[in-house]
N, C-alpha and C positions, 0 to 999 in steps of 0.2 A: 658567540651564541652556540649553545650545545647543538649537536647534529639532530637531536630528536625534537627540537623546538620548531614549531611551524607558526606561520602568521595566522591571524584571525580570518583573513580572506580565504586562505587555503582550507582551514577547518570548516568555514561556512560552506565552501564549495563541496567538500566531501560529504557534509551532512545533507546538502541538497540532493546530491547524486543518490545517496542512500534512500532518501525519501521517495525519489522518483522510481527507484528499483522496487522498493516495497510496495508502492502504489501499483506498479505494473504487475508484480507477482500477486498482489491481492486480487486483481481482476481475474487472473488465471486460476488462482487457488481457491478463491472464495466460492466454493461449490455449495451453496446453501439456499434455502428457500423458506420463508415464513418462520425463521428462527430455528430451523432444523438443518443439520449438516451431517455428512457421512462420518461415523465414528472412525477414529484412527487415521484421520487425514483431513485436509481441507482447512478452510478458514472458519473461525467461529462467527464471522460477521457476514451479513447479508451481501449478496452480489450488488455491486454498484457500477454503473457505467463510467467511462472516462469523464473526469471533471471538465465542465465547460465554464467559460468565463461568465461571471455573474452579469446578467442584463436586467434592465428595469423598463417598466412601461407604466405611465400614469402614476408614478409614485410607488408602484409595487415592484418587487424583485424577488428572485429565487433565493431561498435561504436553506442552508443545510439542516437536516432533521435527523436526529440520532435514533428515533424510534422506527418501528416497522409499520407504521400506519395507525389509524384509529378505527376501531370496530364499533359501529353504532348498534349492531344487533338487528337492524331494520331488514325486513324481508326484501324490500325493494332494492336496498343497497347491496344485499347479498346476491340478488338475481342479476344486477348489473355487473357486479364483480365476476360472477360465474360466466356471464356472456362474454366479457372481455377475455377471460381466461380461456374460453372455448376457442376464440379466434387465435390466441397465442398458441394453443395446442395444435390447431390445424397447421399453422405456419411451421411449428417445430416438426410435425410429422411429415410435411411436404419437404422440408430440408433433409430429413433423414432418408426419405425415398429417393431424392435426387442424388444422394451420396452413394446409394447402392447401384451396382452394375450387374448386369446379367452375365454370368460366366458360363462358357460352353467350351467343349474341346475344339482344338484347331483341326480342320479337315486336311486331308492329304490330297494335294493336287499339284500338277506340274507347274514349275515356274518359281516355287518358293515364295518368299516375301520380299524379294528384291525388285519386283516389277514396279515401275513408278505408277502412281495413281493420277489419272487425268481429271478433267473437270466433270466426268460422268457422275450422275447421281440417280438413284432409283426414283421412280415416280412416287408422288406423295400418297396415292391410294393403293393399298395392298389388295391384290386379287382383282379378277375381272379384266376388262379391257384397259390397257395401260399405254401411256405415251411417255417416252424417255424425255428427260429434261435436258440432256446433254447431247453431244454429237454421237454418231455411230461409232462402234468400237473399231479398232484396226482391222482392216480386211473387208469391212462392210459385207456386202453379199448376204449370205444366209446367217452370218454371225452378227446380229445387231442386238442392241439393248432390249428392244421390244420383244424380239424372238426369245431371248434368254429368260426374261421375266415371265413371258407367256408359257414357255415350256416348264418353268419351275412351278407355275400354278396348276399344271396338269400332269403331275408326276405319275398319276395312276395309269396314264396311257403309255404303253411300251415304246411308242415312237418318241416320246419326250425323253425317256431315259437313254435311248439310242442316240438322240441328238446331242446330249451332253457327253456321252461316251465318245462320239466321233470327234468332238472339238475339245476334248479334255486337255490336250497338249497345246492348244492354240493360245498365243499371247493375249488375244482378245478375251478369251474365256478366263484366263488367269486374272486379268485386270478386273473383269466384272465380278469374279468370285471374291477378290480382295475387298471390293466395295461392299458386296453383299455381306461378308463376314463382319465388316465394320458396323454396318447397320444392325446386324443380328445381335450385337452386344447389348443393345437396348430393346430388342424386339423378340420376345420368346417365340412368337408364332413363326417368324421368319427363320429363327434358329432351328426350330423343329423341321421346317421344310428342307433346310440345308442338310440336316442330319439324315433325313430320308433320302435325299439325293446321294449323299456319301455312301449310304448302305447299298443303293442300287448300283452305283459305279463300282463298288468293291465286288459285287456279284458278277459284273460284266468284265472284270479284269482279265486280260489275255485274249479277249475276242477281237477280231480284226476291226479296224476303224475305216470309215469312209469320209475323208475330208470334204468331199463335194456334196454331202447330204444336205437336204433342204430342211428348213424348220418344220415341225409338225403342224398340220392344219386341222382344225376341228371340222368334222364332217357334218353333213346335214342331219344324219340320224342322231349324232351326239347332241346337236342343238335341239332336235325334237325331244330327246330324252330329258334334257335339262328343262325345257319348257313344260314337260309333263309333270315335273316336280312342283310346279307352282300351286296346283290345287291342293295337294296334301299339306304344303306349308301354310297356305291360306286357311285351311280348316283348323290346323293346330293353333294358328294365331287367334282365330275366333274363339276357340275353347279357352285359351289362356285369358283373353279379355273377359269372358263370362265369369271365370273363376275369380279374377281380380275384382269384378263388380260385386260378386257375392261376398267376398271377404270384406270389402269396404262397407257394404251394407250391414254386415254382422257387427263390425266395429262401431257403426253408428247407432246400434241398439245395445246398450250396455247390459240390459237384463238378459238378453239372449246370450251375449258373450260370457257373462258370469256363470251361466248354467251349462255352458258347453265344456265337456271334459277336454283338458289339454290347452284351451285358449288362455285361461287364467294362469296355467303353468304349474301349479303346485299340487301334485298327486291327485290329479283329476279334481274331484269336489271334496277332497278330504279337509282342506282348509279353505275358509272363505272370509271375505271381508265382512266385518260386523260380528263375527263370532266372539263369544266371551269365555273367559277361563279364569279360575282362581290361581293365584300365584303365592307360593310359600315365601314369606319374607325372610326366613332363616338364613339362606345363603348371602343375602345382601347385608344383613346385620353382622354376620361373621366376617364379611369382606371389608367392612367399614374400617378405615384407617390403614388397611393393608394394601389396598388397590386404588386405582383411579376411577373405578366403576361407580356410576351413579345409579341408585335403585330406581325402579319404575315409579312414576308419579301415581298417587292414589293408593288405595288399598282395596282388598276384597276382590271382586270380579273386575278383570281388565279386558277391554275390548281390543280387537285387532283392526287397525285402521287400513293397512295395506298388506297384501299377500304377495310375496316375492319368490322367484325361483332363479337360482344361479346354475348355469350349465357350464361345466368344464369337461367336455367330451362326454363320457358315460357317467361322470360324477354329477349328482344333483344335490344341491343344498337349498333347503326351504327356509324362507324367512317370514316371520310374523312381526310386522312393524306395529309398534304401539302408538297411541295418539301422540301427535307432535312430530313423529318420524325420526326422533333422535335416539331412540332405543329400539332394539329388536332382539327376538330370539332366533337363533340359527340352528336348524335341525338337519340331521342326516338320518335317512330311513334305511333300515336293514332290509335283507331279502324278504322278510316276512311283512314288510310294510310298516313295522313299528319303529319309533324313534330309538336309535341306539346311541345317539350323541346329541347333546343340546348345549349350546353356549349362549350366554346373554352378553350383549354389547351395548355400550352407551357412548354417545359422541364425546370425544376428548378434545378434538380441535379440527379446524378446517382452514385450508390455505387455497387461495385462488391465484396461481402463478400469473404474473403480469406479462411475461414475454417468453420467447423460445429459450433464452438462456436459463430462466428460472425453471421452465418445464424440464430442461435437461438435467437440472439438479435432482429431479425425481425419476426421470425415465431414460436417461442416457444409457445406451447398451453396456458401456464399460464402467461408468462411474455413478449411475443413478442410485438414489437411496432406496427405492423400491426394488428389492431383490438383493441388497447388500447383506453380507453375513450377519450384521447386527444393526439394531436401530436404537437411537438414543432419544428419549423424550426430553422436553424442555427442562424438567427437573433434574436432568443428568443421569437418570437410571437407564441402564443398558438392557436390551432384550435380544436374545438370540433367535435366529431364523428357525421357525417351526417347520415350514414346508421346505423339503430338500435341504436339511441342515448341512453345513459345510463351511469351508474357509474361503471359497471363491464366490464371485458374483454370479447369480443366476437370473434369468429373465423373469419378470413378474408374471403371475398367472393371469391369462386373459380369459375373462368370463363374460357371457351375455346374461343380463338379468331382465326377466319379465316381471313387471309390477302390475298387479291387478288392483286398481282403485275402485271406489264405489261407482264411478261413472265412466271409466275408460281404462284402457290398457296401455302401458308404456313399455318401451324397450330402451335399455341403456347398456353401454359397454363399460367394463371395469378391468383395470390392470392392478392386481393386488398382491400383497404378500403378508403372511401371518408371522408374527414374532411372539415370543413368550419368555417369561422369567419367573422364578420362585417368589411367592408372596412372603415366605418366612413365617407364616402362621401355622399353628398346631392344629391337627384335625379336631373337629370336623370343618375347620375353616378351609376355604379354597386353597389348593396348593400352588396353582399356576395362575398368573395374570397374563392375558393375551393383549397384544397390540396389533390391530389390523389396519394396515396402511393401504389405501385404495385411491387410484386415479380414476375418476368417474367422468364419463362423457355421455350426454344424452339431451335431447330436446334443445339443442343450441346452447348448452351450458357445459362447462367443464370445471372441475375442482379436485383438490386432493383432500381426502377425509381420513382422519385418524380416530379409530374407535378402541376403547378399552373393554376387555371382556373377561368373564370367568366361566368355568364349567358349571352346569346346572344338571342335577339328576333329572332325566326325562320323566321319572315317576312323579316328580314334584309338580309337573304340569298336567292338569286334567285336560287331555286332548282327546278328540274323538278317536275311538279305537277302530272304527270302520269308516269307509267313505260316507260322507253326508249325502242325503237324498238330493237329487237335482231339483 
């Protein structure tokens, strides 16, 4: 038999190993969601969990399904999908937060990092009167866990800084400090206290030490001073409660809220729910066949169903949502209060990620699609990043949106990125088609929304040139 000839058993075993490897890599590389994946890498298939043995019950069993689900278009089904997606987003964000650690500089103190750590742990309550959970530190006497934590809580007192200075070279202090630094890795408040302590110790360097010094004790005047602060704090708390009550009462009366500048959010009372405006159909006719944009429904005068305001630091973007909520005009106002930019967007697609893995496909800090240098729609067309263009991944823009509806005000959070590409049309057709990808969270729901848009001449919209009367 020639040396290159193998038996069918060997060939079958090799094929099986290859399939297992491909299956494992598919789970790791399949970074996609809702039919979307990162351009230039990743799998073209949706993420799938590890295959489980087929089980049955009452004559029913699981069957593999090659599609991505079935969309009924029902509002109730969409609300349930968004609610489940919101839970998955919270789980994903919690996993991201648990992976982050608080980094701080290592303080300089005697003993280095070779001193063993005993069973001592800091009390569970930070600040105030504390009781140690473990035995006293070596040496007992004035150098105890309770005394060290109490002195750290009162660093404003000169006696507390002197107490740490006197025992800075004591093995018991070194052991306590190691444990405090370990807990400060996940406690920014404690880390700030330790940094303050390090600064005070550095200023006292070279001064004589008194190893027999006693822990600082709070005097009666200090206690009287602290008790005297109760009344101002109580007064401030009552004021805050009254303001919260007035705010909730205002939200309970939509007419008052709508007439209040700043509450609705969009240029005081310049834009309001129910306002009508004529829309020139020319840009939409010219964009037909060149873009994925859907023109507004109806003709003639179009009413505004919802007024929105997006905040990104000092940048404000105003949105006029048309009936149905699937299309909107997005405007930016110049220094003179007049629109200097207007874009029209229509809903292209919506995805409700089912779990944290799928949310990672969109929002992962290193590999997520929102913020990737390019975005590919399902028809295969590529769009380059418009905001902060470049070759590397950037974080999505986090914006808070205020929505003024006819009967109430809503708040929701968005993580978004804008992409764009040439339409290929000759003037006066729109030159650029935009793709806005947004991860939206609010009112117990979360989903990913993809909108297609084009530029609109602000002069084509007959908008109020001055703020409307309240």
